[in-house]
VOPAGU-2260 file (C-alpha; in pm, 1 decimal, decimal comma):
REM VOPAGU-2260
SITE   aa  ch    i         X         Y         Z
SITE  MET   A    0    1311,2   -1862,1   -1001,4
SITE  SER   A    1    1031,1   -2084,9    -875,5
SITE  GLU   A    2     678,5   -2087,5   -1013,4
SITE  LEU   A    3     454,4   -1839,2    -836,5
SITE  ARG   A    4     156,0   -1986,9    -653,6
SITE  PHE   A    5    -144,8   -1800,8    -511,6
SITE  VAL   A    6    -334,4   -1878,5    -192,4
SITE  ARG   A    7    -668,9   -1705,4    -139,7
SITE  LEU   A    8    -702,2   -1697,6     238,3
SITE  GLY   A    9   -1041,8   -1533,2     286,0
SITE  PHE   A   10   -1268,8   -1249,2     175,4
SITE  GLY   A   11   -1594,5   -1085,5     281,4
SITE  ALA   A   12   -1753,7   -1281,3     564,3
SITE  ASP   A   13   -1436,5   -1494,2     571,8
SITE  ALA   A   14   -1198,8   -1196,7     602,9
SITE  VAL   A   15    -883,0   -1292,3     791,5
SITE  GLU   A   16    -788,0   -1129,8    1121,4
SITE  TYR   A   17    -455,0    -950,2    1094,3
SITE  GLN   A   18    -274,5   -1153,8    1359,8
SITE  GLU   A   19    -390,2   -1478,8    1200,2
SITE  ALA   A   20    -258,5   -1366,2     861,2
SITE  TRP   A   21      68,2   -1251,1    1015,1
SITE  ASP   A   22     116,4   -1593,1    1175,8
SITE  GLU   A   23      44,8   -1757,6     839,9
SITE  GLN   A   24     297,7   -1530,5     670,8
SITE  ARG   A   25     565,4   -1641,2     913,4
SITE  ARG   A   26     479,4   -2007,0     859,1
SITE  VAL   A   27     495,3   -1971,4     480,6
SITE  HIS   A   28     811,6   -1760,8     507,5
SITE  ALA   A   29     989,1   -2036,7     701,5
SITE  ALA   A   30     878,7   -2297,5     447,8
SITE  ARG   A   31     997,2   -2082,6     156,2
SITE  PHE   A   32    1335,1   -2019,6     321,6
SITE  ALA   A   33    1374,6   -2397,4     361,0
SITE  ASP   A   34    1278,7   -2447,3      -9,1
SITE  GLU   A   35     984,8   -2661,3      95,9
SITE  ILE   A   36     744,6   -2455,6    -117,3
SITE  ASP   A   37     755,6   -2225,3    -419,3
SITE  ASP   A   38     725,0   -1847,6    -406,6
SITE  THR   A   39     378,2   -1776,9    -269,5
SITE  VAL   A   40     136,2   -1482,8    -268,7
SITE  LEU   A   41    -125,5   -1477,9       6,5
SITE  LEU   A   42    -435,8   -1282,0    -100,6
SITE  LEU   A   43    -709,6   -1174,1     140,8
SITE  GLU   A   44    -924,5    -908,8     301,8
SITE  HIS   A   45    -885,0    -802,9     663,7
SITE  PRO   A   46   -1153,0    -687,9     907,8
SITE  PRO   A   47   -1090,8    -317,2     989,7
SITE  VAL   A   48    -746,5    -271,5    1146,4
SITE  TYR   A   49    -473,0     -10,0    1170,8
SITE  THR   A   50    -114,5    -131,9    1139,7
SITE  ALA   A   51     199,1      71,6    1199,9
SITE  GLY   A   52     535,6       8,9    1036,1
SITE  ARG   A   53     863,8      75,0    1209,3
SITE  ARG   A   54     888,5     440,9    1105,8
SITE  THR   A   55     545,2     546,3    1236,3
SITE  ALA   A   56     552,1     858,3    1453,6
SITE  ASP   A   57     325,4     900,0    1756,6
SITE  ASN   A   58     154,6    1202,8    1600,6
SITE  GLU   A   59      39,4     994,3    1301,6
SITE  ARG   A   60    -170,7     749,6    1503,3
SITE  PRO   A   61    -546,9     777,1    1578,9
SITE  LEU   A   62    -626,7    1054,8    1825,2
SITE  ASP   A   63    -917,2     864,2    1982,1
SITE  GLY   A   64    -711,0     574,2    2111,9
SITE  THR   A   65    -823,1     328,3    1843,0
SITE  PRO   A   66    -594,7      23,8    1876,8
SITE  VAL   A   67    -301,3      -4,9    1637,0
SITE  ILE   A   68    -100,1    -320,3    1567,3
SITE  ASP   A   69     273,8    -247,1    1544,8
SITE  VAL   A   70     438,1    -464,8    1281,6
SITE  ASP   A   71     788,8    -537,9    1157,8
SITE  ARG   A   72     746,9    -408,8     801,7
SITE  GLY   A   73     885,9     -87,9     662,1
SITE  GLY   A   74     677,4     221,7     609,5
SITE  LYS   A   75     436,0     395,3     843,0
SITE  ILE   A   76      76,0     364,0     959,0
SITE  THR   A   77    -205,9     250,6     733,0
SITE  TRP   A   78    -550,9      93,2     746,6
SITE  HIS   A   79    -672,7    -243,3     618,1
SITE  GLY   A   80   -1033,1    -348,9     588,8
SITE  PRO   A   81   -1333,6    -445,5     375,7
SITE  GLY   A   82   -1308,1    -348,5      11,1
SITE  GLN   A   83    -929,2    -353,9      13,2
SITE  LEU   A   84    -735,7    -635,0    -155,0
SITE  VAL   A   85    -427,0    -725,0      48,3
SITE  GLY   A   86    -143,0    -928,6     -96,3
SITE  TYR   A   87     155,5   -1075,7      84,5
SITE  PRO   A   88     415,1   -1200,9    -170,0
SITE  ILE   A   89     659,0   -1437,6       1,8
SITE  GLN   A   90     940,7   -1463,5    -246,4
SITE  LYS   A   91    1304,2   -1570,7    -224,4
SITE  LEU   A   92    1538,6   -1307,4    -368,8
SITE  PRO   A   93    1908,9   -1329,9    -455,5
SITE  ARG   A   94    2149,0   -1176,3    -207,7
SITE  PRO   A   95    2243,8    -901,8    -149,9
SITE  VAL   A   96    1871,7    -829,9    -170,9
SITE  ASP   A   97    1751,8    -538,6    -382,8
SITE  VAL   A   98    1452,7    -423,3    -178,3
SITE  VAL   A   99    1375,6    -124,2    -399,6
SITE  ALA   A  100    1358,3    -342,8    -710,0
SITE  HIS   A  101    1108,5    -571,8    -533,6
SITE  VAL   A  102     889,4    -273,8    -441,5
SITE  ARG   A  103     904,4    -146,1    -800,7
SITE  ARG   A  104     788,2    -485,3    -932,1
SITE  LEU   A  105     487,2    -483,6    -700,8
SITE  GLU   A  106     405,3    -128,4    -808,7
SITE  GLU   A  107     428,1    -230,3   -1173,7
SITE  ALA   A  108     183,4    -518,3   -1131,8
SITE  LEU   A  109     -66,6    -289,5    -959,0
SITE  ILE   A  110     -24,9     -11,0   -1216,2
SITE  ARG   A  111    -104,8    -266,5   -1487,5
SITE  THR   A  112    -405,3    -388,0   -1289,9
SITE  CYS   A  113    -549,5     -37,8   -1257,0
SITE  ALA   A  114    -487,2      27,8   -1627,4
SITE  GLU   A  115    -684,4    -281,9   -1721,9
SITE  PHE   A  116    -986,1    -134,7   -1543,1
SITE  GLY   A  117    -936,6     198,0   -1721,0
SITE  LEU   A  118    -756,8     399,0   -1451,8
SITE  GLU   A  119    -419,4     560,4   -1519,3
SITE  THR   A  120    -189,8     544,7   -1218,6
SITE  THR   A  121     177,9     605,8   -1163,3
SITE  ARG   A  122     463,2     627,9    -915,1
SITE  VAL   A  123     551,8     945,3    -725,7
SITE  GLU   A  124     918,0    1023,6    -672,1
SITE  GLY   A  125    1019,2     962,7    -311,4
SITE  ARG   A  126     686,3     801,3    -218,8
SITE  SER   A  127     628,5     427,7    -249,7
SITE  GLY   A  128     301,1     281,8    -369,6
SITE  VAL   A  129      72,9     351,6    -663,8
SITE  TRP   A  130     -80,6     694,5    -714,3
SITE  VAL   A  131    -352,7     880,0    -899,4
SITE  LEU   A  132    -203,9    1217,1    -985,9
SITE  GLY   A  133    -392,8    1533,8    -902,0
SITE  ASP   A  134    -404,9    1860,8   -1091,3
SITE  PRO   A  135    -107,0    2096,7   -1092,6
SITE  VAL   A  136    -101,3    2289,8    -764,5
SITE  GLU   A  137    -199,3    2618,8    -926,0
SITE  GLN   A  138    -515,5    2460,8   -1070,7
SITE  ARG   A  139    -646,6    2306,2    -749,2
SITE  PRO   A  140    -926,7    2466,8    -545,2
SITE  SER   A  141    -813,0    2668,8    -246,9
SITE  LEU   A  142    -842,8    2526,7     104,0
SITE  GLY   A  143   -1028,0    2725,3     366,1
SITE  GLY   A  144   -1049,5    3022,1     132,7
SITE  LEU   A  145    -671,3    3059,7     132,3
SITE  SER   A  146    -426,2    3032,5    -151,1
SITE  LEU   A  147    -255,4    2695,6    -169,4
SITE  ASP   A  148      67,0    2882,5    -105,2
SITE  PHE   A  149     -58,0    2900,5     253,8
SITE  ASP   A  150    -170,6    2539,5     286,2
SITE  PRO   A  151    -137,0    2492,0     664,9
SITE  ARG   A  152     -53,8    2123,8     624,4
SITE  LEU   A  153     277,0    2231,9     473,6
SITE  THR   A  154     351,7    2555,9     655,8
SITE  ASP   A  155     231,3    2499,1    1013,8
SITE  ASP   A  156     408,3    2231,8    1218,0
SITE  GLU   A  157     124,2    2236,9    1472,8
SITE  PHE   A  158    -155,1    2188,1    1217,1
SITE  ASP   A  159    -326,0    1849,9    1237,3
SITE  PRO   A  160    -558,4    1754,5     950,7
SITE  ARG   A  161    -727,4    1494,4    1173,3
SITE  LEU   A  162    -875,6    1779,1    1380,3
SITE  ASN   A  163    -994,5    1995,7    1092,8
SITE  GLY   A  164   -1284,3    1807,6     941,2
SITE  PRO   A  165   -1364,4    1691,8     588,1
SITE  GLU   A  166   -1194,2    1987,6     423,3
SITE  TYR   A  167    -855,1    1832,9     494,0
SITE  ALA   A  168    -955,8    1466,4     521,7
SITE  PRO   A  169    -742,2    1216,3     321,4
SITE  SER   A  170   -1062,1    1055,2     191,9
SITE  ASN   A  171   -1156,8    1380,7      15,3
SITE  ALA   A  172    -829,9    1428,2    -173,7
SITE  GLY   A  173   -1006,1    1353,4    -502,5
SITE  GLN   A  174   -1245,5    1643,1    -447,6
SITE  ARG   A  175    -945,1    1865,0    -377,9
SITE  ARG   A  176    -784,9    1724,6    -695,4
SITE  GLU   A  177    -468,1    1633,2    -505,5
SITE  ASP   A  178    -238,1    1335,1    -553,1
SITE  ARG   A  179    -392,4    1030,7    -388,7
SITE  LYS   A  180    -260,7     684,9    -313,5
SITE  ILE   A  181    -461,9     390,4    -440,4
SITE  ALA   A  182    -219,9     116,1    -330,8
SITE  ALA   A  183      17,7     115,3     -36,4
SITE  ILE   A  184     329,1    -102,2     -17,4
SITE  GLY   A  185     527,9    -198,0     289,5
SITE  ILE   A  186     762,0    -495,0     303,3
SITE  ARG   A  187    1020,3    -672,7     511,2
SITE  VAL   A  188    1296,7    -901,6     389,4
SITE  ALA   A  189    1428,0   -1162,4     633,2
SITE  LYS   A  190    1684,9   -1427,5     538,1
SITE  GLY   A  191    1649,6   -1321,7     176,0
SITE  VAL   A  192    1272,9   -1390,1     169,2
SITE  THR   A  193    1011,2   -1115,3     144,9
SITE  MET   A  194     714,4   -1064,0     376,5
SITE  HIS   A  195     420,2    -822,4     395,6
SITE  GLY   A  196     335,6    -653,5      66,1
SITE  PHE   A  197      58,2    -438,2     -79,8
SITE  ALA   A  198    -293,2    -313,5     -14,6
SITE  LEU   A  199    -502,1    -208,5    -315,9
SITE  ASN   A  200    -810,7       3,0    -245,2
SITE  VAL   A  201   -1086,6    -149,4    -457,5
SITE  ASN   A  202   -1409,5     -22,4    -299,4
SITE  PRO   A  203   -1344,2      47,5      72,1
SITE  ASP   A  204   -1490,4     320,8     290,3
SITE  ASN   A  205   -1189,7     551,5     273,7
SITE  LYS   A  206   -1311,8     752,2     573,5
SITE  TRP   A  207   -1123,8     497,9     786,5
SITE  PHE   A  208    -805,6     674,3     672,2
SITE  ASP   A  209    -924,3    1005,8     816,4
SITE  LYS   A  210    -837,0     896,2    1171,7
SITE  ILE   A  211    -466,4     871,1    1088,7
SITE  ILE   A  212    -196,5    1035,6     878,7
SITE  PRO   A  213    -188,2     762,6     611,0
SITE  CYS   A  214     168,7     654,5     542,1
SITE  GLY   A  215     277,3     971,2     727,0
SITE  ILE   A  216     187,3    1189,6     426,9
SITE  ARG   A  217      -0,9    1509,3     514,0
SITE  ASP   A  218     -33,7    1681,3     175,9
SITE  ALA   A  219    -204,1    1401,0     -20,7
SITE  GLY   A  220    -483,4    1151,1      30,5
SITE  VAL   A  221    -626,8     814,8     -64,7
SITE  ALA   A  222    -823,9     680,9    -360,4
SITE  SER   A  223   -1007,6     366,2    -467,4
SITE  LEU   A  224   -1075,7     201,8    -801,3
SITE  ALA   A  225   -1452,6     224,8    -762,7
SITE  ALA   A  226   -1454,2     592,4    -661,3
SITE  GLU   A  227   -1209,0     702,9    -928,2
SITE  LEU   A  228   -1392,1     520,6   -1206,4
SITE  GLY   A  229   -1740,4     598,4   -1078,4
SITE  ARG   A  230   -1869,4     243,7   -1108,3
SITE  ASP   A  231   -1907,4     -67,1    -899,0
SITE  ILE   A  232   -1589,8    -274,7    -883,5
SITE  THR   A  233   -1547,8    -561,9    -638,7
SITE  ILE   A  234   -1265,4    -765,8    -493,1
SITE  GLU   A  235   -1398,1   -1059,4    -694,8
SITE  ASP   A  236   -1354,0    -856,2   -1014,2
SITE  VAL   A  237    -999,0    -754,4    -929,9
SITE  LEU   A  238    -858,0   -1080,7    -790,4
SITE  PRO   A  239    -786,9   -1264,2   -1118,9
SITE  VAL   A  240    -645,5    -949,0   -1278,1
SITE  VAL   A  241    -403,6    -888,1    -992,4
SITE  GLU   A  242    -296,9   -1252,8    -995,8
SITE  ARG   A  243    -228,0   -1243,3   -1369,2
SITE  HIS   A  244     -16,4    -928,5   -1351,8
SITE  LEU   A  245     173,1   -1039,5   -1041,2
SITE  LYS   A  246     250,2   -1370,2   -1209,7
SITE  ASP   A  247     371,7   -1196,0   -1524,1
SITE  VAL   A  248     585,4    -937,6   -1344,2
SITE  LEU   A  249     729,2   -1155,4   -1067,1
SITE  GLU   A  250     787,1   -1475,2   -1265,7
SITE  ASN   A  251     946,7   -1295,1   -1559,5
SITE  ALA   A  252    1162,4   -1059,1   -1356,0
SITE  ASP   A  253    1534,6   -1074,0   -1419,9
SITE  LEU   A  254    1630,2   -1113,1   -1055,8
SITE  LYS   A  255    1975,4    -989,1    -981,7
SITE  PRO   A  256    2144,4    -926,1    -648,9
SITE  ARG   A  257    2190,4    -563,6    -549,9
SITE  GLU   A  258    2521,9    -430,3    -668,5
SITE  ILE   A  259    2753,7    -312,8    -393,6
SITE  GLU   A  260    2996,4     -40,2    -484,2
SITE  LYS   A  261    3346,5    -113,8    -372,6
SITE  ALA   A  262    3508,9     155,9    -165,6
SITE  THR   A  263    3797,2     328,4    -337,7
SITE  VAL   A  264    4107,5     397,2    -138,4
């Protein structure tokens, strides 16, 4: 595989508008498909923006009409903004492409990054991304004075956590000691080359997530490195660590095409 290169597009006052970054992704994607460049990871911050993957349902979007950019990646709705490190790995994979293996590699690099800062994270079965695990259900505080057995988010199809204040807000999942996502992953593979990627919450204002159903998940929330560790951590601190672990995981991966089972007659 080719050597992995990193391009830091813009952070802080130079944060990159989503559409501008999307256009740059497509330009780099075309160049990588044509073998004009090596595998490339674009790293940046975005100004505040909601983006919706192809599987986003209408009832997961902001209730107040806040604009949402619909994109061609997998996954559902999420937020990007200040304090969140976004990475778009544009990598050529062998065909037939193993999308799940690519997602697992990105998760692994981010799990290693969090560990280096002293935070244990993991995967959750059936849910992409990187997670901070909460307490066992029976040890969590009750919601609204009710037993968790009656958590309305799980038992009432009409219940909407966006309308029920901080008690159910995704940004307060840590206080509820629930599972909470610290890094979201959503990708697309076109012509054997990946696009889109990951968003790692370093020190954002997670209340932005309270306007939506993040990633379509109602019974968990969101986390950040700074909040979980209780100390100041910046994008500048995290950038070189993420680059090192992405380089190690992606460059040293044993890339193999996805195996296709032959139908038996």
